[in-house]
N, C-alpha and C positions, 0 to 999 in steps of 0.2 A: 504494500500500500504506500502511496506517496505520503511522506511524512510532512505534517503541517509545521511550518517554521514558527518560532516564537514571535517573529514580526507579524506574520499572518494572523496568529491567534490574538495578538494585541489589537489588530485592526478589527477582527470579528467582535472582540469584547467591547471595544468602543462603539462600533456600529449597533450592537445589540442593546447596550445600555441606553444609547440615544433613542433607538426605536421604542423601547419599553417606556422610557420617560415621555416621549412625544405622543405615542399612540396607545399605550396599554395602561395608563393611569388616568382614570376619569377624575377630574378635579372640579371644585367649585359647584358642586351640585348638592341638593338637599335630598338625600335618599333616606327613607325610613330605617332606623336602627332596630335592633332586637328589643331594646328597652323602650317601652311605650313613651312617646313624646320626644325621644332623641332622634338625631339625624346624623348621617355620615356626610362628610364634606369631600371625601375622595375614596376611591377603591381601585384595586387592580382589576383589569379587564383583559386578561391574556388571550382571549379568543382572537383579538385583532392580530396577534402574532402567530397563534397556532394555526390559523388558516391563511397565512401569508407564506408563499413558497420561499421567498428570499430569506425570511426570518428562520424558517425551519431548516433550510440548507445551512445557514450560518450556525444554528444551534447544533446540528449534526456534526459539522466540522469541528466545533469547539469540544464536543463530547469525544470525538475520535482523537483529537489532540491530547486530551487528558488521559484517555485509555492507553494510547501509545506509550505514555510515560509510566503508567501504573502496571499494565500487563501487556507487553508487546506481543504475546501469543494470541491475544484476543480470545482467551479461553474463559468465557464468562456468560452468564445469562442476564438479559435485561428484562426487568418487570416494572410495573408502575401501577399506581392507584388513581382512581377517579378519571373523569373524562379528559383532562388535560394530558394524561399520559399517552393516550391513543395516538394523536398526531406525532408526538415526539418519538414514540417507539416505532412508528412507521417510517419516520424520516431518517433515523440513524442508519438502518441497514441500506436504505436506498442511497444515501450519501456515500456510505462505505463502498458500495458496489461501483458507483460512478468513479470514485477515487481509484479503485482497483483497476477498472477498465482503462483509465487514463494512463496508468503505469505500463500497460501492455504495449 
């Protein structure tokens, strides 16, 4: 597999942070809170990222970067909880496959 450079990882990290800040945090709204009469003024809304192909490709590359350094054999199983795990768990092997094909 093509190894992701530290420089590329830092670019992905910066892009992802900006995307989440700009698109996945809803601010300045008055949403009802669990406690009656209270409201939330912000919330994470990661669906905007989880259904964005560029975001998911970047997350997949960042995951591969970390795993290359933790377990270069890639001998592990990926699992996840809740709805947000499904797109992430789907993106990771697709990104890995493309990176493998690029090496050939």
